[in-house]
C-alpha positions as CSV (number, residue, x, y, z in Angstrom):
1,X,40.2,-22.1,15.9
2,X,39.3,-20.8,12.4
3,X,39.8,-22.8,9.3
4,X,39.4,-21.7,5.7
5,X,38.6,-24.5,3.3
6,X,39.0,-23.9,-0.4
7,X,37.7,-25.8,-3.4
8,X,37.3,-25.5,-7.2
9,X,40.9,-25.4,-8.4
10,X,41.9,-27.2,-11.5
11,X,43.5,-27.0,-14.9
12,X,42.0,-25.2,-17.9
13,X,43.1,-24.0,-21.3
14,X,43.6,-20.3,-21.9
15,X,40.3,-18.6,-22.2
16,X,38.6,-21.1,-19.9
17,X,36.8,-20.6,-16.6
18,X,37.0,-21.8,-13.1
19,X,35.2,-20.9,-9.9
20,X,36.9,-21.1,-6.5
21,X,35.0,-21.3,-3.3
22,X,36.1,-20.8,0.3
23,X,34.2,-21.3,3.5
24,X,35.2,-20.3,7.0
25,X,34.5,-22.5,9.9
26,X,35.2,-22.5,13.6
27,X,34.5,-20.0,16.4
28,X,34.7,-16.3,15.7
29,X,32.7,-13.2,16.1
30,X,32.5,-11.8,12.6
31,X,34.4,-11.7,9.3
32,X,35.5,-8.2,8.4
33,X,37.3,-9.0,5.2
34,X,37.3,-12.0,3.0
35,X,38.8,-12.7,-0.4
36,X,41.5,-14.3,-2.5
37,X,45.3,-13.9,-3.0
38,X,47.5,-15.9,-5.3
39,X,51.1,-16.8,-5.6
40,X,52.8,-17.9,-8.8
41,X,56.0,-19.9,-8.9
42,X,58.9,-17.6,-8.0
43,X,56.6,-14.7,-7.2
44,X,55.3,-13.0,-4.1
45,X,51.8,-13.6,-3.0
46,X,49.5,-10.9,-4.4
47,X,46.0,-9.7,-3.8
48,X,43.4,-10.9,-6.3
49,X,40.2,-9.6,-4.8
50,X,38.7,-9.0,-1.4
51,X,35.4,-7.9,0.0
52,X,34.9,-5.9,3.1
53,X,31.8,-4.6,4.8
54,X,30.9,-2.2,2.0
55,X,33.8,-2.2,-0.5
56,X,35.5,-4.5,-2.9
57,X,39.1,-4.5,-4.1
58,X,40.0,-6.2,-7.3
59,X,43.5,-6.3,-8.8
60,X,43.9,-4.5,-12.1
61,X,45.4,-7.6,-13.6
62,X,42.1,-9.5,-13.2
63,X,39.6,-6.7,-13.4
64,X,36.8,-7.4,-15.9
65,X,37.6,-11.1,-15.9
66,X,37.2,-12.2,-12.3
67,X,34.2,-11.7,-10.1
68,X,34.2,-12.0,-6.3
69,X,31.1,-12.7,-4.3
70,X,30.6,-13.1,-0.6
71,X,27.8,-14.9,1.2
72,X,27.8,-13.6,4.8
73,X,25.2,-16.1,6.0
74,X,27.4,-19.0,4.9
75,X,30.7,-17.3,5.8
76,X,31.9,-18.0,2.3
77,X,33.4,-16.3,-0.7
78,X,33.6,-17.3,-4.3
79,X,35.9,-16.2,-7.1
80,X,34.5,-16.7,-10.6
81,X,37.4,-16.6,-13.0
82,X,36.8,-16.1,-16.7
83,X,39.0,-15.7,-19.7
84,X,41.9,-17.2,-17.9
85,X,45.4,-16.4,-19.1
86,X,48.6,-18.3,-18.6
87,X,49.8,-15.6,-16.2
88,X,46.8,-16.4,-13.9
89,X,48.3,-19.8,-13.1
90,X,49.1,-19.8,-9.4
91,X,48.2,-21.3,-6.1
92,X,45.2,-19.3,-4.9
93,X,44.7,-18.7,-1.2
94,X,41.6,-17.8,0.6
95,X,42.1,-15.0,3.0
96,X,39.9,-13.7,5.9
97,X,40.4,-11.0,8.5
98,X,38.3,-12.2,11.4
99,X,37.3,-10.7,14.7
100,X,37.6,-13.4,17.4
101,X,35.1,-13.9,20.2
102,X,37.6,-12.3,22.5
103,X,37.6,-9.2,20.4
104,X,40.9,-9.6,18.6
105,X,41.2,-9.4,14.8
106,X,43.4,-12.0,13.1
107,X,44.4,-12.9,9.5
108,X,43.7,-16.4,8.4
109,X,44.8,-18.3,5.2
110,X,43.5,-21.3,3.5
111,X,45.8,-24.1,2.4
112,X,45.8,-23.0,-1.2
113,X,44.2,-24.5,-4.3
114,X,46.1,-24.9,-7.6
115,X,45.0,-23.2,-10.7
116,X,46.8,-24.3,-13.9
117,X,46.4,-22.6,-17.3
118,X,47.9,-24.4,-20.2
119,X,50.0,-22.5,-22.7
């Protein structure tokens, strides 16, 4: 079984910074895509940023403020969040699209980590 463990959430004032980290553990063949989604109260879960083999997707709403980085050797991904805005407040979920040892790709989600931005 694959588990995604997140850390780094917290509460900051507008303009502040936080860095989220996520590490995948368990048995699998390889991670194809890894990144972050978020879900604000009353809203749908939305993509923040993901990293594939050779491409990166970043939401327009965070472009220029958030930076995603992936460490393939550690099966981990970080999200550095700068210039945080009240609208960034959400539960942030680590996401991974992973190829199993049996050859089947599956989506996995972390438990979520809270990011609060005071207003």
